[in-house]
C-alpha positions, 0 to 999 in steps of 0.5 A: 394619320400620315403614318398610316397612309404610308403603310397604305400605301406599302400595301399597295406596292405589295398587293395591287387588290388595295388599289381599289381602296381609295382610302383606308383610313374613312370612317365608314366602319370597323368592318372595312378596316377588319376587312382590309387588315383581313385580306392584307393577312390573307396576302403575306400568307399567299406569299409565305405559301408560294415561296415554300412552294417554289423551294419545294419545286426547286428541291425537287428537281420540278424547277430550275429556275432559283432566280425566280424561288429566291425573289419568291423567298424576298418578295414574301419575306418583305411581306411579312416584315410589313404585316410586323410593323403593320401589327406594331403600329397597331399595337402603339396606337392601341396603347396611346388609346388606352393612355387617353 
């Protein structure tokens, strides 16, 4: 259970919208969990789109702020890697449940 809370804390650091969630591990139903995962996936997608736009602005000459563009690319990379780790943990949990 502490691993889930650890992941929830990491998600909160990436997307401040999750700070309003008191605890992602409550037994309020699967819809809350699926909503939380859906919001997280949308946030990761938004980070990817912002990074793509920042790079496109550098290439086309609309922006000269290379530092900001690289920061957005790194942020999107980290959020994507976190998403993959969350997915891997969910798959591991599912496989563990299947073995029971």
